Jmol script that loads the backbone (N, CA, C; Angstrom):
load data "model"
ATOM      1  N   UNK A   1      -4.088   7.539 -11.357  1.00  0.00           N
ATOM      2  CA  UNK A   1      -3.533   7.874 -10.325  1.00  0.00           C
ATOM      3  C   UNK A   1      -4.159   7.743  -8.819  1.00  0.00           C
ATOM      4  N   UNK A   2      -5.018   8.104  -9.219  1.00  0.00           N
ATOM      5  CA  UNK A   2      -5.805   8.015  -7.396  1.00  0.00           C
ATOM      6  C   UNK A   2      -5.728   6.986  -6.624  1.00  0.00           C
ATOM      7  N   UNK A   3      -6.272   5.499  -7.618  1.00  0.00           N
ATOM      8  CA  UNK A   3      -6.118   4.183  -7.250  1.00  0.00           C
ATOM      9  C   UNK A   3      -4.774   3.650  -6.769  1.00  0.00           C
ATOM     10  N   UNK A   4      -3.785   4.471  -7.354  1.00  0.00           N
ATOM     11  CA  UNK A   4      -2.427   4.286  -6.966  1.00  0.00           C
ATOM     12  C   UNK A   4      -2.085   4.575  -5.392  1.00  0.00           C
ATOM     13  N   UNK A   5      -2.534   5.847  -5.809  1.00  0.00           N
ATOM     14  CA  UNK A   5      -2.310   6.196  -4.302  1.00  0.00           C
ATOM     15  C   UNK A   5      -2.713   5.702  -2.996  1.00  0.00           C
ATOM     16  N   UNK A   6      -3.978   5.331  -3.735  1.00  0.00           N
ATOM     17  CA  UNK A   6      -4.973   4.339  -2.555  1.00  0.00           C
ATOM     18  C   UNK A   6      -4.025   3.066  -2.260  1.00  0.00           C
ATOM     19  N   UNK A   7      -3.356   2.278  -3.232  1.00  0.00           N
ATOM     20  CA  UNK A   7      -2.821   0.985  -3.063  1.00  0.00           C
ATOM     21  C   UNK A   7      -1.884   1.370  -2.733  1.00  0.00           C
ATOM     22  N   UNK A   8      -1.195   2.386  -2.488  1.00  0.00           N
ATOM     23  CA  UNK A   8       0.206   2.964  -2.013  1.00  0.00           C
ATOM     24  C   UNK A   8      -0.163   2.991  -0.213  1.00  0.00           C
ATOM     25  N   UNK A   9      -1.156   3.513  -0.387  1.00  0.00           N
ATOM     26  CA  UNK A   9      -1.356   3.727   0.878  1.00  0.00           C
ATOM     27  C   UNK A   9      -1.597   2.400   1.740  1.00  0.00           C
ATOM     28  N   UNK A  10      -2.405   1.667   0.948  1.00  0.00           N
ATOM     29  CA  UNK A  10      -2.428  -0.002   1.790  1.00  0.00           C
ATOM     30  C   UNK A  10      -1.606  -0.409   1.682  1.00  0.00           C
ATOM     31  N   UNK A  11      -0.740  -0.401   0.803  1.00  0.00           N
ATOM     32  CA  UNK A  11       0.796  -1.009   1.639  1.00  0.00           C
ATOM     33  C   UNK A  11       1.308  -0.608   2.648  1.00  0.00           C
ATOM     34  N   UNK A  12       1.342   1.010   2.749  1.00  0.00           N
ATOM     35  CA  UNK A  12       2.063   1.266   3.912  1.00  0.00           C
ATOM     36  C   UNK A  12       1.338   0.427   5.397  1.00  0.00           C
ATOM     37  N   UNK A  13       0.049   0.276   5.383  1.00  0.00           N
ATOM     38  CA  UNK A  13      -0.665  -0.249   6.180  1.00  0.00           C
ATOM     39  C   UNK A  13      -0.557  -1.905   6.361  1.00  0.00           C
ATOM     40  N   UNK A  14      -0.362  -2.472   5.104  1.00  0.00           N
ATOM     41  CA  UNK A  14      -0.359  -4.077   5.284  1.00  0.00           C
ATOM     42  C   UNK A  14       0.711  -4.870   4.757  1.00  0.00           C
ATOM     43  N   UNK A  15       1.865  -3.923   4.529  1.00  0.00           N
ATOM     44  CA  UNK A  15       3.145  -4.622   3.733  1.00  0.00           C
ATOM     45  C   UNK A  15       3.708  -5.781   4.316  1.00  0.00           C
ATOM     46  N   UNK A  16       3.672  -5.842   6.001  1.00  0.00           N
ATOM     47  CA  UNK A  16       3.824  -6.562   6.407  1.00  0.00           C
ATOM     48  C   UNK A  16       3.046  -8.281   6.277  1.00  0.00           C
ATOM     49  N   UNK A  17       1.967  -8.316   6.112  1.00  0.00           N
ATOM     50  CA  UNK A  17       1.699  -9.134   5.852  1.00  0.00           C
ATOM     51  C   UNK A  17       1.883  -9.990   4.427  1.00  0.00           C
ATOM     52  N   UNK A  18       2.640  -9.182   3.528  1.00  0.00           N
ATOM     53  CA  UNK A  18       3.067  -9.646   2.173  1.00  0.00           C
ATOM     54  C   UNK A  18       4.285 -10.318   2.367  1.00  0.00           C
ATOM     55  N   UNK A  19       4.471 -11.322   1.083  1.00  0.00           N
ATOM     56  CA  UNK A  19       5.887 -11.835   1.263  1.00  0.00           C
ATOM     57  C   UNK A  19       6.976 -10.893   0.615  1.00  0.00           C
ATOM     58  N   UNK A  20       8.118 -11.242   0.945  1.00  0.00           N
ATOM     59  CA  UNK A  20       9.456 -10.382   0.424  1.00  0.00           C
ATOM     60  C   UNK A  20       9.347 -10.248  -0.724  1.00  0.00           C
ATOM     61  N   UNK A  21       8.752 -11.597  -2.064  1.00  0.00           N
ATOM     62  CA  UNK A  21       8.796 -11.249  -3.040  1.00  0.00           C
ATOM     63  C   UNK A  21       7.753 -10.473  -3.598  1.00  0.00           C
ATOM     64  N   UNK A  22       6.412 -10.203  -3.047  1.00  0.00           N
ATOM     65  CA  UNK A  22       5.518  -9.314  -3.142  1.00  0.00           C
ATOM     66  C   UNK A  22       5.413  -8.212  -2.740  1.00  0.00           C
ATOM     67  N   UNK A  23       6.474  -7.649  -1.794  1.00  0.00           N
ATOM     68  CA  UNK A  23       7.207  -6.731  -1.672  1.00  0.00           C
ATOM     69  C   UNK A  23       7.722  -6.119  -2.534  1.00  0.00           C
ATOM     70  N   UNK A  24       8.550  -6.936  -2.983  1.00  0.00           N
ATOM     71  CA  UNK A  24       9.821  -5.693  -3.886  1.00  0.00           C
ATOM     72  C   UNK A  24       8.923  -5.934  -5.561  1.00  0.00           C
ATOM     73  N   UNK A  25       8.171  -6.536  -5.998  1.00  0.00           N
ATOM     74  CA  UNK A  25       7.211  -6.096  -7.030  1.00  0.00           C
ATOM     75  C   UNK A  25       6.544  -5.154  -6.887  1.00  0.00           C
ATOM     76  N   UNK A  26       5.805  -4.938  -5.843  1.00  0.00           N
ATOM     77  CA  UNK A  26       5.079  -3.661  -5.458  1.00  0.00           C
ATOM     78  C   UNK A  26       5.907  -2.659  -5.513  1.00  0.00           C
ATOM     79  N   UNK A  27       6.856  -2.653  -4.906  1.00  0.00           N
ATOM     80  CA  UNK A  27       8.087  -1.340  -4.736  1.00  0.00           C
ATOM     81  C   UNK A  27       8.829  -0.979  -6.149  1.00  0.00           C
ATOM     82  N   UNK A  28       9.238  -1.829  -6.365  1.00  0.00           N
ATOM     83  CA  UNK A  28       9.512  -1.852  -8.436  1.00  0.00           C
ATOM     84  C   UNK A  28       8.480  -1.298  -9.315  1.00  0.00           C
ATOM     85  N   UNK A  29       7.270  -1.528  -8.816  1.00  0.00           N
ATOM     86  CA  UNK A  29       6.258  -1.238  -9.797  1.00  0.00           C
ATOM     87  C   UNK A  29       5.706   0.178  -9.511  1.00  0.00           C
ATOM     88  N   UNK A  30       5.489   0.068  -8.301  1.00  0.00           N
ATOM     89  CA  UNK A  30       4.894   1.686  -7.541  1.00  0.00           C
ATOM     90  C   UNK A  30       5.600   2.703  -7.366  1.00  0.00           C
ATOM     91  N   UNK A  31       6.806   2.470  -6.903  1.00  0.00           N
ATOM     92  CA  UNK A  31       7.558   3.380  -6.086  1.00  0.00           C
ATOM     93  C   UNK A  31       9.014   3.509  -6.926  1.00  0.00           C
ATOM     94  N   UNK A  32       8.999   2.598  -7.860  1.00  0.00           N
ATOM     95  CA  UNK A  32      10.357   2.826  -8.546  1.00  0.00           C
ATOM     96  C   UNK A  32      10.042   2.921 -10.196  1.00  0.00           C
ATOM     97  N   UNK A  33       8.992   3.013 -10.271  1.00  0.00           N
ATOM     98  CA  UNK A  33       8.276   2.764 -11.595  1.00  0.00           C
ATOM     99  C   UNK A  33       8.726   2.283 -12.544  1.00  0.00           C
ATOM    100  N   UNK A  34       9.157   1.134 -12.475  1.00  0.00           N
ATOM    101  CA  UNK A  34       9.844   0.126 -12.952  1.00  0.00           C
ATOM    102  C   UNK A  34       8.609  -0.374 -14.157  1.00  0.00           C
ATOM    103  N   UNK A  35       8.798  -0.827 -15.496  1.00  0.00           N
ATOM    104  CA  UNK A  35       7.589  -1.043 -16.086  1.00  0.00           C
ATOM    105  C   UNK A  35       7.749  -2.358 -16.068  1.00  0.00           C
ATOM    106  N   UNK A  36       6.634  -3.454 -16.549  1.00  0.00           N
ATOM    107  CA  UNK A  36       6.471  -4.575 -16.330  1.00  0.00           C
ATOM    108  C   UNK A  36       7.676  -5.552 -17.106  1.00  0.00           C
ATOM    109  N   UNK A  37       8.038  -4.706 -18.385  1.00  0.00           N
ATOM    110  CA  UNK A  37       9.162  -5.412 -18.996  1.00  0.00           C
ATOM    111  C   UNK A  37      10.441  -5.350 -18.281  1.00  0.00           C
ATOM    112  N   UNK A  38      10.563  -4.205 -17.425  1.00  0.00           N
ATOM    113  CA  UNK A  38      12.139  -4.316 -17.009  1.00  0.00           C
ATOM    114  C   UNK A  38      12.033  -5.298 -15.802  1.00  0.00           C
ATOM    115  N   UNK A  39      10.844  -5.683 -14.918  1.00  0.00           N
ATOM    116  CA  UNK A  39      10.801  -6.273 -14.044  1.00  0.00           C
ATOM    117  C   UNK A  39      10.793  -7.296 -14.455  1.00  0.00           C
ATOM    118  N   UNK A  40      10.474  -7.794 -15.572  1.00  0.00           N
ATOM    119  CA  UNK A  40      10.371  -9.316 -16.328  1.00  0.00           C
ATOM    120  C   UNK A  40      11.873  -9.557 -16.370  1.00  0.00           C
ATOM    121  N   UNK A  41      12.717  -8.717 -17.279  1.00  0.00           N
ATOM    122  CA  UNK A  41      13.980  -8.751 -17.242  1.00  0.00           C
ATOM    123  C   UNK A  41      14.771  -8.776 -15.759  1.00  0.00           C
ATOM    124  N   UNK A  42      14.690  -8.179 -14.732  1.00  0.00           N
ATOM    125  CA  UNK A  42      15.055  -8.189 -13.370  1.00  0.00           C
ATOM    126  C   UNK A  42      15.224  -9.577 -12.943  1.00  0.00           C
ATOM    127  N   UNK A  43      13.752 -10.175 -12.816  1.00  0.00           N
ATOM    128  CA  UNK A  43      13.519 -11.288 -12.367  1.00  0.00           C
ATOM    129  C   UNK A  43      13.325 -12.910 -12.893  1.00  0.00           C
ATOM    130  N   UNK A  44      13.994 -12.281 -14.178  1.00  0.00           N
ATOM    131  CA  UNK A  44      14.106 -13.416 -15.051  1.00  0.00           C
ATOM    132  C   UNK A  44      12.516 -14.253 -15.193  1.00  0.00           C
ATOM    133  N   UNK A  45      11.167 -13.651 -15.570  1.00  0.00           N
ATOM    134  CA  UNK A  45      10.159 -13.984 -15.608  1.00  0.00           C
ATOM    135  C   UNK A  45       9.372 -13.387 -16.816  1.00  0.00           C
ATOM    136  N   UNK A  46       8.729 -13.736 -16.977  1.00  0.00           N
ATOM    137  CA  UNK A  46       7.694 -13.509 -18.352  1.00  0.00           C
ATOM    138  C   UNK A  46       7.168 -12.206 -17.607  1.00  0.00           C
ATOM    139  N   UNK A  47       6.617 -11.355 -18.326  1.00  0.00           N
ATOM    140  CA  UNK A  47       5.941  -9.967 -18.595  1.00  0.00           C
ATOM    141  C   UNK A  47       4.714 -10.194 -17.958  1.00  0.00           C
ATOM    142  N   UNK A  48       3.976 -11.668 -18.136  1.00  0.00           N
ATOM    143  CA  UNK A  48       2.426 -11.575 -17.880  1.00  0.00           C
ATOM    144  C   UNK A  48       2.632 -11.902 -16.618  1.00  0.00           C
ATOM    145  N   UNK A  49       3.789 -12.665 -16.027  1.00  0.00           N
ATOM    146  CA  UNK A  49       4.159 -13.345 -14.549  1.00  0.00           C
ATOM    147  C   UNK A  49       3.849 -12.246 -13.690  1.00  0.00           C
ATOM    148  N   UNK A  50       4.879 -11.081 -14.493  1.00  0.00           N
ATOM    149  CA  UNK A  50       5.168  -9.719 -13.190  1.00  0.00           C
ATOM    150  C   UNK A  50       3.512  -9.196 -13.166  1.00  0.00           C
ATOM    151  N   UNK A  51       3.033  -8.732 -14.268  1.00  0.00           N
ATOM    152  CA  UNK A  51       1.657  -8.383 -14.046  1.00  0.00           C
ATOM    153  C   UNK A  51       0.148  -9.191 -13.419  1.00  0.00           C
ATOM    154  N   UNK A  52       0.945 -10.861 -13.496  1.00  0.00           N
ATOM    155  CA  UNK A  52      -0.146 -11.459 -12.540  1.00  0.00           C
ATOM    156  C   UNK A  52       0.336 -11.164 -11.160  1.00  0.00           C
ATOM    157  N   UNK A  53       1.335 -11.177 -11.047  1.00  0.00           N
ATOM    158  CA  UNK A  53       2.092 -11.171  -9.319  1.00  0.00           C
ATOM    159  C   UNK A  53       1.454  -9.772  -8.755  1.00  0.00           C
ATOM    160  N   UNK A  54       1.430  -8.771  -9.933  1.00  0.00           N
ATOM    161  CA  UNK A  54       1.430  -7.333  -9.507  1.00  0.00           C
ATOM    162  C   UNK A  54      -0.360  -7.025  -8.897  1.00  0.00           C
ATOM    163  N   UNK A  55      -0.868  -8.011 -10.004  1.00  0.00           N
ATOM    164  CA  UNK A  55      -2.248  -7.586 -10.173  1.00  0.00           C
ATOM    165  C   UNK A  55      -2.792  -8.722  -8.529  1.00  0.00           C
ATOM    166  N   UNK A  56      -2.051  -9.707  -8.143  1.00  0.00           N
ATOM    167  CA  UNK A  56      -2.319 -10.680  -7.161  1.00  0.00           C
ATOM    168  C   UNK A  56      -2.043  -9.942  -5.640  1.00  0.00           C
ATOM    169  N   UNK A  57      -0.716  -8.903  -5.812  1.00  0.00           N
ATOM    170  CA  UNK A  57      -0.687  -7.699  -4.252  1.00  0.00           C
ATOM    171  C   UNK A  57      -1.733  -7.001  -4.469  1.00  0.00           C
ATOM    172  N   UNK A  58      -2.004  -6.136  -5.369  1.00  0.00           N
ATOM    173  CA  UNK A  58      -3.254  -5.167  -5.096  1.00  0.00           C
ATOM    174  C   UNK A  58      -4.355  -6.169  -4.483  1.00  0.00           C
ATOM    175  N   UNK A  59      -4.673  -7.126  -5.267  1.00  0.00           N
ATOM    176  CA  UNK A  59      -6.212  -7.957  -4.507  1.00  0.00           C
ATOM    177  C   UNK A  59      -5.969  -8.243  -2.943  1.00  0.00           C
ATOM    178  N   UNK A  60      -4.750  -8.578  -2.502  1.00  0.00           N
ATOM    179  CA  UNK A  60      -4.427  -8.923  -1.474  1.00  0.00           C
ATOM    180  C   UNK A  60      -4.832  -8.104  -0.565  1.00  0.00           C
ATOM    181  N   UNK A  61      -3.938  -6.649  -1.033  1.00  0.00           N
ATOM    182  CA  UNK A  61      -4.058  -5.221  -0.370  1.00  0.00           C
ATOM    183  C   UNK A  61      -5.630  -4.921  -0.121  1.00  0.00           C
ATOM    184  N   UNK A  62      -6.231  -4.695  -0.940  1.00  0.00           N
ATOM    185  CA  UNK A  62      -7.745  -4.247  -1.388  1.00  0.00           C
ATOM    186  C   UNK A  62      -8.695  -5.318  -0.051  1.00  0.00           C
ATOM    187  N   UNK A  63      -8.399  -6.600  -0.167  1.00  0.00           N
ATOM    188  CA  UNK A  63      -9.077  -7.576   0.717  1.00  0.00           C
ATOM    189  C   UNK A  63      -8.577  -7.407   2.360  1.00  0.00           C
ATOM    190  N   UNK A  64      -7.360  -7.514   2.665  1.00  0.00           N
ATOM    191  CA  UNK A  64      -6.886  -6.632   3.920  1.00  0.00           C
ATOM    192  C   UNK A  64      -7.583  -5.721   4.343  1.00  0.00           C
ATOM    193  N   UNK A  65      -7.740  -4.700   3.639  1.00  0.00           N
ATOM    194  CA  UNK A  65      -8.272  -3.458   3.942  1.00  0.00           C
ATOM    195  C   UNK A  65     -10.053  -3.655   3.852  1.00  0.00           C
ATOM    196  N   UNK A  66     -10.465  -4.368   3.490  1.00  0.00           N
ATOM    197  CA  UNK A  66     -11.769  -5.175   3.111  1.00  0.00           C
ATOM    198  C   UNK A  66     -12.494  -5.364   4.819  1.00  0.00           C
ATOM    199  N   UNK A  67     -11.512  -6.378   5.108  1.00  0.00           N
ATOM    200  CA  UNK A  67     -11.648  -7.218   6.738  1.00  0.00           C
ATOM    201  C   UNK A  67     -11.288  -6.506   7.846  1.00  0.00           C
ATOM    202  N   UNK A  68      -9.882  -5.950   7.769  1.00  0.00           N
ATOM    203  CA  UNK A  68      -9.148  -4.842   8.793  1.00  0.00           C
ATOM    204  C   UNK A  68      -9.938  -3.881   8.541  1.00  0.00           C
ATOM    205  N   UNK A  69      -9.968  -3.056   7.733  1.00  0.00           N
ATOM    206  CA  UNK A  69     -10.514  -1.765   7.732  1.00  0.00           C
ATOM    207  C   UNK A  69      -9.503  -0.771   8.388  1.00  0.00           C
ATOM    208  N   UNK A  70      -8.183  -0.925   8.729  1.00  0.00           N
ATOM    209  CA  UNK A  70      -7.165  -0.331   9.460  1.00  0.00           C
ATOM    210  C   UNK A  70      -7.080   1.394   8.496  1.00  0.00           C
ATOM    211  N   UNK A  71      -6.619   1.120   7.091  1.00  0.00           N
ATOM    212  CA  UNK A  71      -6.352   2.500   6.234  1.00  0.00           C
ATOM    213  C   UNK A  71      -7.683   3.193   6.425  1.00  0.00           C
ATOM    214  N   UNK A  72      -8.957   3.068   6.435  1.00  0.00           N
ATOM    215  CA  UNK A  72     -10.261   3.836   7.126  1.00  0.00           C
ATOM    216  C   UNK A  72     -10.718   4.291   8.454  1.00  0.00           C
ATOM    217  N   UNK A  73     -10.133   3.512   9.242  1.00  0.00           N
ATOM    218  CA  UNK A  73      -9.890   3.811  10.678  1.00  0.00           C
ATOM    219  C   UNK A  73      -9.030   4.862  10.944  1.00  0.00           C
ATOM    220  N   UNK A  74      -7.925   4.842  10.376  1.00  0.00           N
ATOM    221  CA  UNK A  74      -6.884   5.557  10.845  1.00  0.00           C
ATOM    222  C   UNK A  74      -7.094   6.909   9.805  1.00  0.00           C
ATOM    223  N   UNK A  75      -7.702   6.965   8.414  1.00  0.00           N
ATOM    224  CA  UNK A  75      -8.382   8.046   7.883  1.00  0.00           C
ATOM    225  C   UNK A  75      -9.203   9.143   8.727  1.00  0.00           C
ATOM    226  N   UNK A  76     -10.316   8.370   9.711  1.00  0.00           N
ATOM    227  CA  UNK A  76     -10.931   8.516  10.432  1.00  0.00           C
ATOM    228  C   UNK A  76     -10.596   9.632  11.448  1.00  0.00           C
ATOM    229  N   UNK A  77      -9.915   8.673  12.526  1.00  0.00           N
ATOM    230  CA  UNK A  77      -9.448   9.330  13.439  1.00  0.00           C
ATOM    231  C   UNK A  77      -8.267  10.160  12.914  1.00  0.00           C
ATOM    232  N   UNK A  78      -7.673  10.721  11.927  1.00  0.00           N
ATOM    233  CA  UNK A  78      -7.385  11.872  11.380  1.00  0.00           C
ATOM    234  C   UNK A  78      -8.077  12.937  10.882  1.00  0.00           C
ATOM    235  N   UNK A  79      -9.236  13.035  10.556  1.00  0.00           N
ATOM    236  CA  UNK A  79     -10.164  14.119   9.951  1.00  0.00           C
ATOM    237  C   UNK A  79     -10.564  14.193  11.578  1.00  0.00           C
ATOM    238  N   UNK A  80     -11.016  13.385  12.710  1.00  0.00           N
ATOM    239  CA  UNK A  80     -10.856  13.721  14.045  1.00  0.00           C
ATOM    240  C   UNK A  80     -10.327  14.486  14.590  1.00  0.00           C
ATOM    241  N   UNK A  81      -9.149  14.058  14.254  1.00  0.00           N
ATOM    242  CA  UNK A  81      -8.237  14.935  14.928  1.00  0.00           C
ATOM    243  C   UNK A  81      -7.891  16.185  14.782  1.00  0.00           C
ATOM    244  N   UNK A  82      -8.638  16.574  13.461  1.00  0.00           N
ATOM    245  CA  UNK A  82      -8.400  17.865  13.212  1.00  0.00           C
ATOM    246  C   UNK A  82      -9.496  18.924  13.628  1.00  0.00           C
ATOM    247  N   UNK A  83     -10.469  18.132  14.659  1.00  0.00           N
ATOM    248  CA  UNK A  83     -11.448  19.224  15.511  1.00  0.00           C
ATOM    249  C   UNK A  83     -10.871  19.067  17.009  1.00  0.00           C
ATOM    250  N   UNK A  84      -9.605  19.074  17.004  1.00  0.00           N
ATOM    251  CA  UNK A  84      -9.097  19.109  18.235  1.00  0.00           C
ATOM    252  C   UNK A  84      -8.149  20.399  18.516  1.00  0.00           C
ATOM    253  N   UNK A  85      -8.128  20.592  20.036  1.00  0.00           N
ATOM    254  CA  UNK A  85      -7.144  21.745  19.761  1.00  0.00           C
ATOM    255  C   UNK A  85      -5.214  21.615  19.464  1.00  0.00           C
ATOM    256  N   UNK A  86      -4.252  22.096  19.121  1.00  0.00           N
ATOM    257  CA  UNK A  86      -3.269  21.585  18.847  1.00  0.00           C
ATOM    258  C   UNK A  86      -2.787  20.176  19.489  1.00  0.00           C
ATOM    259  N   UNK A  87      -2.512  21.013  20.835  1.00  0.00           N
ATOM    260  CA  UNK A  87      -1.801  20.154  21.538  1.00  0.00           C
ATOM    261  C   UNK A  87      -2.313  18.279  21.826  1.00  0.00           C
ATOM    262  N   UNK A  88      -3.755  18.457  21.767  1.00  0.00           N
ATOM    263  CA  UNK A  88      -4.455  16.934  21.707  1.00  0.00           C
ATOM    264  C   UNK A  88      -4.167  16.211  20.114  1.00  0.00           C
ATOM    265  N   UNK A  89      -4.363  17.360  19.206  1.00  0.00           N
ATOM    266  CA  UNK A  89      -4.193  16.890  17.932  1.00  0.00           C
ATOM    267  C   UNK A  89      -2.888  16.210  17.719  1.00  0.00           C
ATOM    268  N   UNK A  90      -1.637  16.578  18.313  1.00  0.00           N
ATOM    269  CA  UNK A  90      -0.526  16.215  18.175  1.00  0.00           C
ATOM    270  C   UNK A  90      -0.082  14.833  18.783  1.00  0.00           C
ATOM    271  N   UNK A  91      -0.710  14.684  20.259  1.00  0.00           N
ATOM    272  CA  UNK A  91      -0.770  13.862  21.011  1.00  0.00           C
ATOM    273  C   UNK A  91      -1.230  12.664  20.031  1.00  0.00           C
ATOM    274  N   UNK A  92      -2.959  12.898  19.645  1.00  0.00           N
ATOM    275  CA  UNK A  92      -3.410  11.488  18.823  1.00  0.00           C
ATOM    276  C   UNK A  92      -2.618  11.541  17.542  1.00  0.00           C
ATOM    277  N   UNK A  93      -2.258  12.295  16.919  1.00  0.00           N
ATOM    278  CA  UNK A  93      -1.307  11.833  15.548  1.00  0.00           C
ATOM    279  C   UNK A  93      -0.315  11.172  16.148  1.00  0.00           C
ATOM    280  N   UNK A  94       0.307  11.322  17.383  1.00  0.00           N
ATOM    281  CA  UNK A  94       1.850  10.460  17.558  1.00  0.00           C
ATOM    282  C   UNK A  94       1.417   9.234  18.166  1.00  0.00           C
ATOM    283  N   UNK A  95      -0.128   8.922  18.618  1.00  0.00           N
ATOM    284  CA  UNK A  95      -0.217   7.466  18.745  1.00  0.00           C
ATOM    285  C   UNK A  95      -0.268   6.568  17.606  1.00  0.00           C
ATOM    286  N   UNK A  96      -0.974   7.637  16.234  1.00  0.00           N
ATOM    287  CA  UNK A  96      -1.129   6.504  15.130  1.00  0.00           C
ATOM    288  C   UNK A  96       0.138   6.334  14.492  1.00  0.00           C
TER     289      UNK A  96
END
end "model"
wireframe off; spacefill off
backbone 0.3
color backbone group
């Protein structure tokens, strides 16, 4: 479950770097809770192909984070912002 939350957070950061089809697969699986079988029927491809595509998207998201570290930096900024007064905290959060 924790890994799914992490992947969804990465998706929020990097989804614009994925293809439209990769986004559809990811969203159907993680956000719409479709099973691999349901997705294979919807997209008229094998269950194994769907599994492979989702695994590829997950690996890409992790690779993007390893290289760019946007999620990690945003997390650190939000942690830092908690040390600021409310006005500065709100200002910083608006920038993010």
